[in-house]
SETI-250745 format. One line per 10 residues: number of its first residue (from 1); for each residue y, x, z of N, C-alpha, C. Coordinates in steps of 0.2 Angstrom, whole numbers, padded with zeros to 4 digits. Atoms other than C-alpha are relative to their C-alpha. Layout:
BEGIN
NUM) Y,X,Z,Y,X,Z,Y,X,Z; ...
END
This chain:
BEGIN
1) -0006,0004,0000,0000,0000,0000,0006,0004,0000; -0006,-0004,0001,0017,0007,-0005,0005,-0002,0006; -0006,0001,-0005,0031,0010,0008,0006,-0003,-0004; -0006,0003,0002,0047,0001,0006,0006,0005,0001; -0006,-0005,-0001,0064,0011,0004,0005,-0004,0003; -0006,0003,-0002,0079,0007,0014,0006,0006,0000; -0006,-0005,0001,0096,0016,0011,0006,-0004,0000; -0006,0003,0000,0114,0012,0012,0005,0003,-0006; -0004,-0002,0006,0129,0014,-0001,0002,0008,0001; -0001,-0007,-0001,0133,0031,0007,-0005,0005,-0003
11) 0006,-0004,0002,0116,0038,0003,0000,-0001,-0008; 0000,0001,0007,0118,0031,-0015,0005,0005,-0003; -0006,-0004,0002,0135,0040,-0017,-0002,0007,0001; 0002,-0007,0000,0127,0056,-0011,-0005,0002,-0005; 0005,-0001,0005,0112,0054,-0023,0004,0001,-0007; -0003,-0001,0007,0124,0051,-0038,0005,0006,0000; -0004,-0006,0000,0135,0066,-0033,-0004,0007,-0001; 0004,-0006,0001,0120,0078,-0035,0001,0002,-0007; 0000,-0002,0007,0120,0089,-0050,-0006,-0003,-0004; 0005,0004,0004,0110,0081,-0065,-0008,0002,0001
21) 0007,-0002,-0001,0094,0092,-0063,-0003,-0002,0007; 0002,0001,-0007,0093,0090,-0044,-0001,-0008,0001; 0000,0008,0000,0097,0071,-0046,-0007,-0003,-0003; 0006,0002,0003,0082,0069,-0057,-0006,0001,0004; 0005,-0002,-0005,0070,0078,-0046,0000,-0004,0006; 0000,0004,-0006,0076,0069,-0031,-0002,-0007,-0001; 0002,0007,0001,0074,0052,-0039,-0008,-0001,0000; 0007,0000,0000,0056,0056,-0043,-0003,0001,0007; 0003,-0001,-0007,0053,0063,-0026,0000,-0006,0005; -0001,0006,-0004,0060,0047,-0018,-0006,-0005,-0002
31) 0005,0005,0002,0048,0037,-0029,-0007,0002,0003; 0006,-0003,-0002,0034,0048,-0024,-0001,-0002,0007; 0000,0002,-0007,0038,0045,-0006,-0003,-0007,0002; 0002,0007,-0001,0034,0027,-0007,-0008,0000,0000; 0008,-0001,0000,0015,0032,-0010,-0002,0005,0005; 0002,-0005,-0004,0015,0047,0000,0006,0002,0005; -0006,-0001,-0004,0028,0047,0014,0000,0007,0004; 0000,-0007,-0003,0023,0064,0021,-0003,0005,-0005; 0003,-0005,0005,0021,0076,0006,-0001,0006,0004; 0002,-0006,-0003,0013,0092,0010,0006,0005,0001
41) -0006,-0005,-0001,0030,0102,0007,0005,-0003,0005; -0005,0003,-0005,0039,0090,0020,-0002,0003,0007; 0001,-0002,-0007,0041,0095,0038,0003,-0005,0004; -0002,0005,-0005,0043,0083,0053,0005,0004,0004; -0005,-0003,-0004,0059,0088,0062,-0002,0001,0007; 0002,-0002,-0007,0056,0097,0079,0003,-0004,0005; -0002,0004,-0005,0058,0086,0094,0003,-0007,-0003; -0002,0006,0003,0062,0071,0082,-0006,-0004,-0004; 0005,0003,0003,0046,0062,0079,0002,-0006,-0005; -0002,0005,0005,0047,0051,0063,0005,0002,-0005
51) -0005,-0003,0004,0061,0061,0055,-0003,0006,-0004; 0003,-0005,0005,0056,0071,0040,0006,0003,-0004; -0005,-0004,0005,0065,0084,0028,-0004,0003,-0005; 0003,-0003,0005,0061,0091,0012,0005,0004,-0004; -0004,-0004,0004,0068,0106,0003,0000,-0002,-0007; -0001,0001,0007,0075,0103,-0014,0003,0006,-0003; -0003,-0006,0003,0081,0115,-0027,0007,0002,0002; -0007,-0003,-0002,0097,0126,-0024,0002,-0002,0007; -0001,0001,-0007,0096,0124,-0005,0003,-0007,0001; -0002,0007,-0002,0098,0105,-0005,-0006,-0003,0004
61) 0004,0003,-0004,0089,0094,0007,-0001,-0008,-0001; 0000,0007,-0001,0082,0076,0008,-0003,-0001,0007; 0002,0001,-0007,0080,0069,0025,-0001,-0008,0001; 0002,0007,-0001,0072,0052,0030,-0003,-0001,0006; 0004,0002,-0006,0065,0042,0044,-0006,-0004,-0002; 0006,0004,0002,0048,0035,0043,-0002,-0005,0005; 0002,0005,-0005,0044,0019,0052,-0007,-0002,-0003; 0007,0001,0002,0025,0018,0051,-0002,-0007,0001; 0002,0007,-0002,0023,0001,0059,0002,-0005,-0006; -0003,0005,0005,0034,-0008,0046,-0001,0003,-0007
71) 0001,-0003,0006,0030,0004,0032,0006,0001,-0004; -0007,-0001,0002,0048,0008,0029,0002,0007,0000; -0003,-0006,0000,0056,0024,0023,0008,-0001,0000; -0007,0001,0000,0074,0025,0028,0003,0007,-0002; -0003,-0006,0003,0083,0038,0017,0007,0001,0004; -0006,-0001,-0004,0097,0046,0028,0005,0005,-0004; -0005,-0005,0003,0104,0061,0018,-0004,0003,-0006; 0002,-0004,0005,0102,0070,0002,0006,0004,-0002; -0005,-0004,0002,0113,0085,-0003,-0001,0007,0002; 0001,-0007,-0002,0117,0103,0001,-0001,0001,0007
81) 0002,-0001,-0007,0110,0110,0017,0006,0004,0003; -0006,-0004,-0003,0125,0115,0028,-0003,0002,0007; 0002,-0002,-0007,0124,0124,0045,-0001,-0006,0005; 0000,0005,-0005,0128,0108,0055,-0003,-0007,-0003; 0003,0006,0003,0118,0096,0044,-0003,-0005,0005; 0004,0004,-0005,0106,0090,0057,0004,-0002,0006; -0004,0003,-0006,0119,0089,0071,0004,-0006,-0003; -0004,0006,0002,0130,0078,0060,-0005,-0006,-0001; 0005,0005,0001,0114,0067,0057,-0002,-0002,0007; 0002,0001,-0007,0112,0067,0076,-0008,0002,0002
91) 0007,-0003,0000,0095,0077,0074,0000,0007,0002; -0001,-0007,-0001,0101,0094,0080,-0006,0001,0005; 0005,-0002,-0005,0089,0104,0091,0002,-0001,0007; -0001,0002,-0007,0088,0098,0108,-0002,0006,0005; 0001,-0005,-0005,0090,0111,0122,-0004,-0002,0006; 0004,0002,-0006,0076,0110,0135,0003,0003,0006; -0003,-0003,-0006,0083,0111,0152,-0006,-0001,0006; 0005,0000,-0005,0073,0114,0168,0001,-0006,0005
END
């Protein structure tokens, strides 16, 4: 059974702003996620279960949240990887305290 995609206008603007070659690869990658929401090249974000990232060409990233119960993939970000990308998404590394 295929997963459903969920995204907002902001995500669509980010997708449309990608360079043409990366945009095409990304569209196919997103389509493939509906059948395989955890591709072998993807990595679940440390300390954030259900949040995944995938490297795209030229140091771009695709970030999504996987809701297994409802079989929904919520697309959160696509674009260049910046130093503070995960912090801006609220997914920065959590510092463990004693």
